[in-house]
C-alpha positions in Angstrom: -15.6 -5.5 24.0 -11.9 -5.9 23.2 -9.7 -2.9 22.9 -6.8 -4.7 21.4 -5.8 -3.4 18.0 -6.3 -5.7 15.0 -3.2 -6.7 13.1 -2.9 -4.7 9.9 -3.1 -6.5 6.6 -1.5 -3.5 4.8 1.9 -4.2 3.4 4.7 -2.7 5.5 8.3 -2.0 4.5 11.0 -2.9 7.0 14.0 -1.9 4.8 14.8 -0.6 1.3 17.6 -0.9 -1.2 18.2 1.3 -4.2 20.6 0.3 -7.0 21.2 1.7 -10.4 18.4 -0.4 -11.7 15.8 -1.1 -9.0 14.1 0.1 -5.9 13.6 -2.9 -3.7 11.5 -3.0 -0.5 11.7 -5.8 2.0 8.3 -6.2 3.6 7.6 -7.1 7.2 5.7 -10.2 6.1 8.8 -11.6 4.3 8.0 -10.5 0.7 10.5 -8.6 -1.4 9.1 -6.3 -4.1 11.0 -4.3 -6.7 10.2 -1.6 -9.2 12.4 -0.1 -11.9 14.5 2.9 -10.6 13.3 5.0 -13.5 9.7 4.9 -12.1 10.9 7.6 -9.7 12.6 10.4 -11.6 13.8 12.0 -8.4 15.6 8.8 -7.3 16.9 8.3 -10.8 18.4 11.8 -10.7 19.8 11.4 -7.2 23.3 10.3 -6.2 23.9 6.9 -4.7 24.5 8.6 -1.3 21.2 10.4 -1.5 19.4 7.2 -2.5 20.9 5.5 0.6 19.4 8.1 3.0 15.8 7.1 3.5 13.2 6.9 6.3 10.5 4.3 6.8 7.3 6.4 7.4 3.7 5.6 8.5 4.7 2.5 10.4 6.1 1.0 7.2 3.4 2.1 4.8 5.8 4.4 3.0 9.4 5.4 2.3 10.7 8.9 2.3 14.0 10.4 0.9 13.9 13.8 2.7 17.0 15.2 0.9 15.4 14.9 -2.5 11.7 15.3 -1.4 10.6 11.9 -2.6 8.0 9.7 -1.0 6.9 6.2 -2.2 4.1 4.2 -0.7 4.4 0.4 -0.5 0.9 0.1 -1.9 1.9 2.3 -4.9 4.9 0.0 -5.5 2.6 -3.0 -5.4 0.1 -1.4 -7.7 2.8 -0.5 -10.2 2.2 3.1 -10.9 5.3 5.0 -12.1 5.8 8.7 -11.1 5.8 11.0 -14.2 8.3 13.8 -14.5 6.5 17.1 -14.5 6.2 18.8 -17.9 8.6 21.7 -18.4 7.2 25.1 -19.5 
C-alpha cells in the first residue's frame, strides 16, 4: 500500500491580479482565468491598494482579501457565479 499523496486535479491559484475591470488568477497548471471585477461587489468597492493585498488560501484553492473580508474560490471563478450585493433593508 502506497502512502504517497495523489496529485490534486483541483485548480490552484499561484497569483492574482485585480484591475479596474478584471480579477485574473494565474493557476499552477499554467492556465490564466479572469472574471469581471463587478462580480465581486466588495472588490469593486475596494481601493486599488486593498485589492492588491490578498492571500492565497487552501493550498491555492482560494484567494482572500482580509482587509475587505472577501474570499473567492478558484472553482467558483471557473464556474462563473457572481457574488450578489446583499439587499438593503
